[in-house]
PyMOL Python script that loads the backbone (N, CA, C, O; Angstrom):
from pymol import cmd

cmd.read_pdbstr("""\
ATOM      1  N   MET A   1      12.352  -7.553 -10.292  1.00  0.00           N
ATOM      2  CA  MET A   1      13.215  -8.024  -9.234  1.00  0.00           C
ATOM      3  C   MET A   1      12.558  -9.209  -8.538  1.00  0.00           C
ATOM      4  O   MET A   1      11.341  -9.259  -8.357  1.00  0.00           O
ATOM      5  N   GLU A   2      13.360 -10.109  -8.175  1.00  0.00           N
ATOM      6  CA  GLU A   2      12.860 -11.297  -7.491  1.00  0.00           C
ATOM      7  C   GLU A   2      12.718 -11.079  -5.990  1.00  0.00           C
ATOM      8  O   GLU A   2      11.711 -11.465  -5.397  1.00  0.00           O
ATOM      9  N   THR A   3      13.726 -10.460  -5.372  1.00  0.00           N
ATOM     10  CA  THR A   3      13.715 -10.255  -3.930  1.00  0.00           C
ATOM     11  C   THR A   3      14.026  -8.795  -3.624  1.00  0.00           C
ATOM     12  O   THR A   3      14.953  -8.212  -4.187  1.00  0.00           O
ATOM     13  N   VAL A   4      13.233  -8.211  -2.715  1.00  0.00           N
ATOM     14  CA  VAL A   4      13.444  -6.824  -2.308  1.00  0.00           C
ATOM     15  C   VAL A   4      13.502  -6.773  -0.793  1.00  0.00           C
ATOM     16  O   VAL A   4      12.625  -7.296  -0.105  1.00  0.00           O
ATOM     17  N   LEU A   5      14.546  -6.134  -0.280  1.00  0.00           N
ATOM     18  CA  LEU A   5      14.682  -5.916   1.161  1.00  0.00           C
ATOM     19  C   LEU A   5      14.513  -4.434   1.455  1.00  0.00           C
ATOM     20  O   LEU A   5      15.018  -3.584   0.722  1.00  0.00           O
ATOM     21  N   VAL A   6      13.795  -4.130   2.537  1.00  0.00           N
ATOM     22  CA  VAL A   6      13.631  -2.761   2.998  1.00  0.00           C
ATOM     23  C   VAL A   6      14.032  -2.736   4.461  1.00  0.00           C
ATOM     24  O   VAL A   6      13.436  -3.413   5.300  1.00  0.00           O
ATOM     25  N   ASP A   7      15.041  -1.953   4.747  1.00  0.00           N
ATOM     26  CA  ASP A   7      15.549  -1.850   6.112  1.00  0.00           C
ATOM     27  C   ASP A   7      15.865  -3.224   6.689  1.00  0.00           C
ATOM     28  O   ASP A   7      15.609  -3.492   7.863  1.00  0.00           O
ATOM     29  N   GLY A   8      16.424  -4.087   5.851  1.00  0.00           N
ATOM     30  CA  GLY A   8      16.849  -5.413   6.284  1.00  0.00           C
ATOM     31  C   GLY A   8      15.745  -6.460   6.324  1.00  0.00           C
ATOM     32  O   GLY A   8      16.001  -7.606   6.694  1.00  0.00           O
ATOM     33  N   GLU A   9      14.528  -6.093   5.953  1.00  0.00           N
ATOM     34  CA  GLU A   9      13.408  -7.048   5.958  1.00  0.00           C
ATOM     35  C   GLU A   9      12.975  -7.360   4.537  1.00  0.00           C
ATOM     36  O   GLU A   9      12.896  -6.464   3.696  1.00  0.00           O
ATOM     37  N   ILE A  10      12.693  -8.632   4.268  1.00  0.00           N
ATOM     38  CA  ILE A  10      12.232  -9.035   2.935  1.00  0.00           C
ATOM     39  C   ILE A  10      10.801  -8.554   2.752  1.00  0.00           C
ATOM     40  O   ILE A  10       9.919  -8.859   3.555  1.00  0.00           O
ATOM     41  N   ARG A  11      10.584  -7.795   1.678  1.00  0.00           N
ATOM     42  CA  ARG A  11       9.251  -7.284   1.339  1.00  0.00           C
ATOM     43  C   ARG A  11       8.696  -7.943   0.080  1.00  0.00           C
ATOM     44  O   ARG A  11       7.490  -7.926  -0.166  1.00  0.00           O
ATOM     45  N   LYS A  12       9.602  -8.527  -0.713  1.00  0.00           N
ATOM     46  CA  LYS A  12       9.181  -9.210  -1.933  1.00  0.00           C
ATOM     47  C   LYS A  12      10.114 -10.388  -2.137  1.00  0.00           C
ATOM     48  O   LYS A  12      11.335 -10.239  -2.102  1.00  0.00           O
ATOM     49  N   ARG A  13       9.530 -11.565  -2.351  1.00  0.00           N
ATOM     50  CA  ARG A  13      10.323 -12.779  -2.571  1.00  0.00           C
ATOM     51  C   ARG A  13       9.696 -13.532  -3.745  1.00  0.00           C
ATOM     52  O   ARG A  13       8.478 -13.695  -3.822  1.00  0.00           O
ATOM     53  N   ALA A  14      10.560 -13.985  -4.656  1.00  0.00           N
ATOM     54  CA  ALA A  14      10.104 -14.728  -5.838  1.00  0.00           C
ATOM     55  C   ALA A  14       9.036 -13.948  -6.601  1.00  0.00           C
ATOM     56  O   ALA A  14       8.094 -14.527  -7.142  1.00  0.00           O
ATOM     57  N   GLY A  15       9.199 -12.625  -6.633  1.00  0.00           N
ATOM     58  CA  GLY A  15       8.271 -11.783  -7.381  1.00  0.00           C
ATOM     59  C   GLY A  15       6.952 -11.503  -6.688  1.00  0.00           C
ATOM     60  O   GLY A  15       6.088 -10.847  -7.269  1.00  0.00           O
ATOM     61  N   GLN A  16       6.765 -11.985  -5.451  1.00  0.00           N
ATOM     62  CA  GLN A  16       5.512 -11.795  -4.721  1.00  0.00           C
ATOM     63  C   GLN A  16       5.736 -10.950  -3.469  1.00  0.00           C
ATOM     64  O   GLN A  16       6.752 -11.097  -2.790  1.00  0.00           O
ATOM     65  N   LEU A  17       4.779 -10.061  -3.163  1.00  0.00           N
ATOM     66  CA  LEU A  17       4.876  -9.272  -1.940  1.00  0.00           C
ATOM     67  C   LEU A  17       4.774 -10.179  -0.724  1.00  0.00           C
ATOM     68  O   LEU A  17       4.033 -11.162  -0.734  1.00  0.00           O
ATOM     69  N   VAL A  18       5.516  -9.848   0.318  1.00  0.00           N
ATOM     70  CA  VAL A  18       5.550 -10.644   1.542  1.00  0.00           C
ATOM     71  C   VAL A  18       5.024  -9.806   2.698  1.00  0.00           C
ATOM     72  O   VAL A  18       5.456  -8.670   2.895  1.00  0.00           O
ATOM     73  N   GLY A  19       4.092 -10.367   3.462  1.00  0.00           N
ATOM     74  CA  GLY A  19       3.608  -9.696   4.670  1.00  0.00           C
ATOM     75  C   GLY A  19       2.689  -8.524   4.421  1.00  0.00           C
ATOM     76  O   GLY A  19       2.543  -7.659   5.285  1.00  0.00           O
ATOM     77  N   ILE A  20       2.064  -8.478   3.253  1.00  0.00           N
ATOM     78  CA  ILE A  20       1.155  -7.379   2.937  1.00  0.00           C
ATOM     79  C   ILE A  20      -0.202  -7.969   2.557  1.00  0.00           C
ATOM     80  O   ILE A  20      -0.307  -8.813   1.668  1.00  0.00           O
ATOM     81  N   ASP A  21      -1.223  -7.506   3.248  1.00  0.00           N
ATOM     82  CA  ASP A  21      -2.591  -7.923   2.949  1.00  0.00           C
ATOM     83  C   ASP A  21      -3.124  -6.998   1.856  1.00  0.00           C
ATOM     84  O   ASP A  21      -3.474  -5.848   2.122  1.00  0.00           O
ATOM     85  N   ILE A  22      -3.183  -7.505   0.634  1.00  0.00           N
ATOM     86  CA  ILE A  22      -3.574  -6.691  -0.521  1.00  0.00           C
ATOM     87  C   ILE A  22      -4.987  -6.132  -0.351  1.00  0.00           C
ATOM     88  O   ILE A  22      -5.232  -4.976  -0.695  1.00  0.00           O
ATOM     89  N   ALA A  23      -5.905  -6.915   0.164  1.00  0.00           N
ATOM     90  CA  ALA A  23      -7.282  -6.428   0.367  1.00  0.00           C
ATOM     91  C   ALA A  23      -7.298  -5.278   1.365  1.00  0.00           C
ATOM     92  O   ALA A  23      -8.012  -4.294   1.169  1.00  0.00           O
ATOM     93  N   ASP A  24      -6.515  -5.396   2.434  1.00  0.00           N
ATOM     94  CA  ASP A  24      -6.437  -4.333   3.431  1.00  0.00           C
ATOM     95  C   ASP A  24      -5.808  -3.078   2.823  1.00  0.00           C
ATOM     96  O   ASP A  24      -6.269  -1.965   3.075  1.00  0.00           O
ATOM     97  N   LEU A  25      -4.769  -3.259   2.033  1.00  0.00           N
ATOM     98  CA  LEU A  25      -4.117  -2.137   1.371  1.00  0.00           C
ATOM     99  C   LEU A  25      -5.080  -1.439   0.410  1.00  0.00           C
ATOM    100  O   LEU A  25      -5.129  -0.209   0.371  1.00  0.00           O
ATOM    101  N   ALA A  26      -5.840  -2.204  -0.360  1.00  0.00           N
ATOM    102  CA  ALA A  26      -6.813  -1.639  -1.297  1.00  0.00           C
ATOM    103  C   ALA A  26      -7.885  -0.859  -0.554  1.00  0.00           C
ATOM    104  O   ALA A  26      -8.296   0.212  -1.002  1.00  0.00           O
ATOM    105  N   ARG A  27      -8.339  -1.380   0.568  1.00  0.00           N
ATOM    106  CA  ARG A  27      -9.356  -0.704   1.382  1.00  0.00           C
ATOM    107  C   ARG A  27      -8.796   0.623   1.924  1.00  0.00           C
ATOM    108  O   ARG A  27      -9.472   1.651   1.880  1.00  0.00           O
ATOM    109  N   TRP A  28      -7.553   0.588   2.435  1.00  0.00           N
ATOM    110  CA  TRP A  28      -6.913   1.785   2.962  1.00  0.00           C
ATOM    111  C   TRP A  28      -6.757   2.849   1.868  1.00  0.00           C
ATOM    112  O   TRP A  28      -6.986   4.033   2.114  1.00  0.00           O
ATOM    113  N   CYS A  29      -6.368   2.425   0.669  1.00  0.00           N
ATOM    114  CA  CYS A  29      -6.207   3.359  -0.449  1.00  0.00           C
ATOM    115  C   CYS A  29      -7.543   3.982  -0.848  1.00  0.00           C
ATOM    116  O   CYS A  29      -7.611   5.183  -1.109  1.00  0.00           O
ATOM    117  N   ALA A  30      -8.596   3.182  -0.896  1.00  0.00           N
ATOM    118  CA  ALA A  30      -9.925   3.692  -1.251  1.00  0.00           C
ATOM    119  C   ALA A  30     -10.408   4.708  -0.213  1.00  0.00           C
ATOM    120  O   ALA A  30     -10.971   5.742  -0.572  1.00  0.00           O
ATOM    121  N   GLU A  31     -10.188   4.416   1.066  1.00  0.00           N
ATOM    122  CA  GLU A  31     -10.578   5.351   2.121  1.00  0.00           C
ATOM    123  C   GLU A  31      -9.785   6.647   2.016  1.00  0.00           C
ATOM    124  O   GLU A  31     -10.337   7.730   2.209  1.00  0.00           O
ATOM    125  N   SER A  32      -8.508   6.544   1.716  1.00  0.00           N
ATOM    126  CA  SER A  32      -7.668   7.732   1.563  1.00  0.00           C
ATOM    127  C   SER A  32      -8.128   8.573   0.380  1.00  0.00           C
ATOM    128  O   SER A  32      -8.190   9.799   0.473  1.00  0.00           O
ATOM    129  N   LEU A  33      -8.451   7.918  -0.733  1.00  0.00           N
ATOM    130  CA  LEU A  33      -8.935   8.626  -1.908  1.00  0.00           C
ATOM    131  C   LEU A  33     -10.237   9.356  -1.601  1.00  0.00           C
ATOM    132  O   LEU A  33     -10.403  10.515  -1.982  1.00  0.00           O
ATOM    133  N   ASP A  34     -11.155   8.691  -0.920  1.00  0.00           N
ATOM    134  CA  ASP A  34     -12.416   9.330  -0.534  1.00  0.00           C
ATOM    135  C   ASP A  34     -12.162  10.562   0.332  1.00  0.00           C
ATOM    136  O   ASP A  34     -12.799  11.599   0.142  1.00  0.00           O
ATOM    137  N   ASP A  35     -11.237  10.451   1.278  1.00  0.00           N
ATOM    138  CA  ASP A  35     -10.916  11.566   2.165  1.00  0.00           C
ATOM    139  C   ASP A  35     -10.313  12.733   1.378  1.00  0.00           C
ATOM    140  O   ASP A  35     -10.675  13.888   1.606  1.00  0.00           O
ATOM    141  N   ILE A  36      -9.406  12.437   0.463  1.00  0.00           N
ATOM    142  CA  ILE A  36      -8.796  13.488  -0.358  1.00  0.00           C
ATOM    143  C   ILE A  36      -9.855  14.189  -1.194  1.00  0.00           C
ATOM    144  O   ILE A  36      -9.875  15.418  -1.265  1.00  0.00           O
ATOM    145  N   ARG A  37     -10.730  13.425  -1.824  1.00  0.00           N
ATOM    146  CA  ARG A  37     -11.790  14.019  -2.648  1.00  0.00           C
ATOM    147  C   ARG A  37     -12.737  14.875  -1.807  1.00  0.00           C
ATOM    148  O   ARG A  37     -13.166  15.940  -2.250  1.00  0.00           O
ATOM    149  N   ARG A  38     -13.062  14.419  -0.606  1.00  0.00           N
ATOM    150  CA  ARG A  38     -13.955  15.162   0.283  1.00  0.00           C
ATOM    151  C   ARG A  38     -13.315  16.497   0.692  1.00  0.00           C
ATOM    152  O   ARG A  38     -13.972  17.538   0.676  1.00  0.00           O
ATOM    153  N   ARG A  39     -12.032  16.455   1.057  1.00  0.00           N
ATOM    154  CA  ARG A  39     -11.338  17.686   1.457  1.00  0.00           C
ATOM    155  C   ARG A  39     -11.179  18.647   0.277  1.00  0.00           C
ATOM    156  O   ARG A  39     -11.304  19.860   0.440  1.00  0.00           O
ATOM    157  N   TYR A  40     -10.906  18.105  -0.905  1.00  0.00           N
ATOM    158  CA  TYR A  40     -10.766  18.948  -2.094  1.00  0.00           C
ATOM    159  C   TYR A  40     -12.097  19.639  -2.416  1.00  0.00           C
ATOM    160  O   TYR A  40     -12.118  20.829  -2.729  1.00  0.00           O
ATOM    161  N   ALA A  41     -13.192  18.901  -2.339  1.00  0.00           N
ATOM    162  CA  ALA A  41     -14.510  19.458  -2.641  1.00  0.00           C
ATOM    163  C   ALA A  41     -14.902  20.556  -1.657  1.00  0.00           C
ATOM    164  O   ALA A  41     -15.692  21.437  -1.996  1.00  0.00           O
ATOM    165  N   ALA A  42     -14.356  20.511  -0.443  1.00  0.00           N
ATOM    166  CA  ALA A  42     -14.700  21.502   0.577  1.00  0.00           C
ATOM    167  C   ALA A  42     -13.912  22.806   0.426  1.00  0.00           C
ATOM    168  O   ALA A  42     -14.234  23.799   1.079  1.00  0.00           O
ATOM    169  N   LEU A  43     -12.889  22.812  -0.422  1.00  0.00           N
ATOM    170  CA  LEU A  43     -12.089  24.026  -0.607  1.00  0.00           C
ATOM    171  C   LEU A  43     -12.891  25.084  -1.364  1.00  0.00           C
ATOM    172  O   LEU A  43     -13.684  24.749  -2.245  1.00  0.00           O
ATOM    173  N   PRO A  44     -12.689  26.352  -1.026  1.00  0.00           N
ATOM    174  CA  PRO A  44     -13.355  27.425  -1.784  1.00  0.00           C
ATOM    175  C   PRO A  44     -12.885  27.411  -3.243  1.00  0.00           C
ATOM    176  O   PRO A  44     -11.696  27.246  -3.516  1.00  0.00           O
ATOM    177  N   ALA A  45     -13.816  27.583  -4.163  1.00  0.00           N
ATOM    178  CA  ALA A  45     -13.516  27.512  -5.597  1.00  0.00           C
ATOM    179  C   ALA A  45     -12.431  28.501  -6.006  1.00  0.00           C
ATOM    180  O   ALA A  45     -11.582  28.167  -6.832  1.00  0.00           O
ATOM    181  N   ASP A  46     -12.440  29.717  -5.444  1.00  0.00           N
ATOM    182  CA  ASP A  46     -11.435  30.704  -5.834  1.00  0.00           C
ATOM    183  C   ASP A  46     -10.026  30.285  -5.408  1.00  0.00           C
ATOM    184  O   ASP A  46      -9.052  30.587  -6.098  1.00  0.00           O
ATOM    185  N   VAL A  47      -9.918  29.596  -4.284  1.00  0.00           N
ATOM    186  CA  VAL A  47      -8.618  29.119  -3.816  1.00  0.00           C
ATOM    187  C   VAL A  47      -8.098  28.027  -4.749  1.00  0.00           C
ATOM    188  O   VAL A  47      -6.923  28.026  -5.116  1.00  0.00           O
ATOM    189  N   VAL A  48      -8.964  27.112  -5.124  1.00  0.00           N
ATOM    190  CA  VAL A  48      -8.582  26.025  -6.029  1.00  0.00           C
ATOM    191  C   VAL A  48      -8.169  26.592  -7.383  1.00  0.00           C
ATOM    192  O   VAL A  48      -7.135  26.216  -7.936  1.00  0.00           O
ATOM    193  N   GLU A  49      -8.983  27.493  -7.906  1.00  0.00           N
ATOM    194  CA  GLU A  49      -8.695  28.083  -9.222  1.00  0.00           C
ATOM    195  C   GLU A  49      -7.370  28.846  -9.200  1.00  0.00           C
ATOM    196  O   GLU A  49      -6.583  28.749 -10.142  1.00  0.00           O
ATOM    197  N   SER A  50      -7.126  29.587  -8.150  1.00  0.00           N
ATOM    198  CA  SER A  50      -5.889  30.346  -8.024  1.00  0.00           C
ATOM    199  C   SER A  50      -4.678  29.413  -7.954  1.00  0.00           C
ATOM    200  O   SER A  50      -3.650  29.677  -8.578  1.00  0.00           O
ATOM    201  N   ALA A  51      -4.802  28.337  -7.204  1.00  0.00           N
ATOM    202  CA  ALA A  51      -3.695  27.391  -7.079  1.00  0.00           C
ATOM    203  C   ALA A  51      -3.377  26.738  -8.422  1.00  0.00           C
ATOM    204  O   ALA A  51      -2.212  26.627  -8.802  1.00  0.00           O
ATOM    205  N   TRP A  52      -4.416  26.306  -9.139  1.00  0.00           N
ATOM    206  CA  TRP A  52      -4.181  25.670 -10.434  1.00  0.00           C
ATOM    207  C   TRP A  52      -3.612  26.661 -11.445  1.00  0.00           C
ATOM    208  O   TRP A  52      -2.756  26.305 -12.255  1.00  0.00           O
ATOM    209  N   ARG A  53      -4.090  27.906 -11.397  1.00  0.00           N
ATOM    210  CA  ARG A  53      -3.612  28.918 -12.324  1.00  0.00           C
ATOM    211  C   ARG A  53      -2.119  29.170 -12.089  1.00  0.00           C
ATOM    212  O   ARG A  53      -1.373  29.413 -13.037  1.00  0.00           O
ATOM    213  N   GLY A  54      -1.693  29.113 -10.846  1.00  0.00           N
ATOM    214  CA  GLY A  54      -0.308  29.346 -10.524  1.00  0.00           C
ATOM    215  C   GLY A  54       0.621  28.222 -10.993  1.00  0.00           C
ATOM    216  O   GLY A  54       1.829  28.423 -11.118  1.00  0.00           O
ATOM    217  N   LEU A  55       0.056  27.048 -11.249  1.00  0.00           N
ATOM    218  CA  LEU A  55       0.866  25.907 -11.682  1.00  0.00           C
ATOM    219  C   LEU A  55       1.092  25.883 -13.187  1.00  0.00           C
ATOM    220  O   LEU A  55       2.109  25.376 -13.659  1.00  0.00           O
ATOM    221  N   PHE A  56       0.147  26.429 -13.935  1.00  0.00           N
ATOM    222  CA  PHE A  56       0.244  26.309 -15.401  1.00  0.00           C
ATOM    223  C   PHE A  56       0.311  27.662 -16.053  1.00  0.00           C
ATOM    224  O   PHE A  56       0.395  27.754 -17.278  1.00  0.00           O
TER     225      PHE A  56
END
""", "prot")
cmd.dss("prot")
cmd.show_as("cartoon", "prot")
cmd.util.cbc("prot")
cmd.orient("prot")
């Protein structure tokens, strides 16, 4: 898509994102990933194993 509007605002024009700092977004994603991994590692092993067993 060439142009994308979200809630009436242009978010992508001519195939390029508009108004988004890619470096800032990448930093935010990396911090979020670190936080998710930290919280996952803190879970009791039996709880994690039980949850995964229930999914498959």
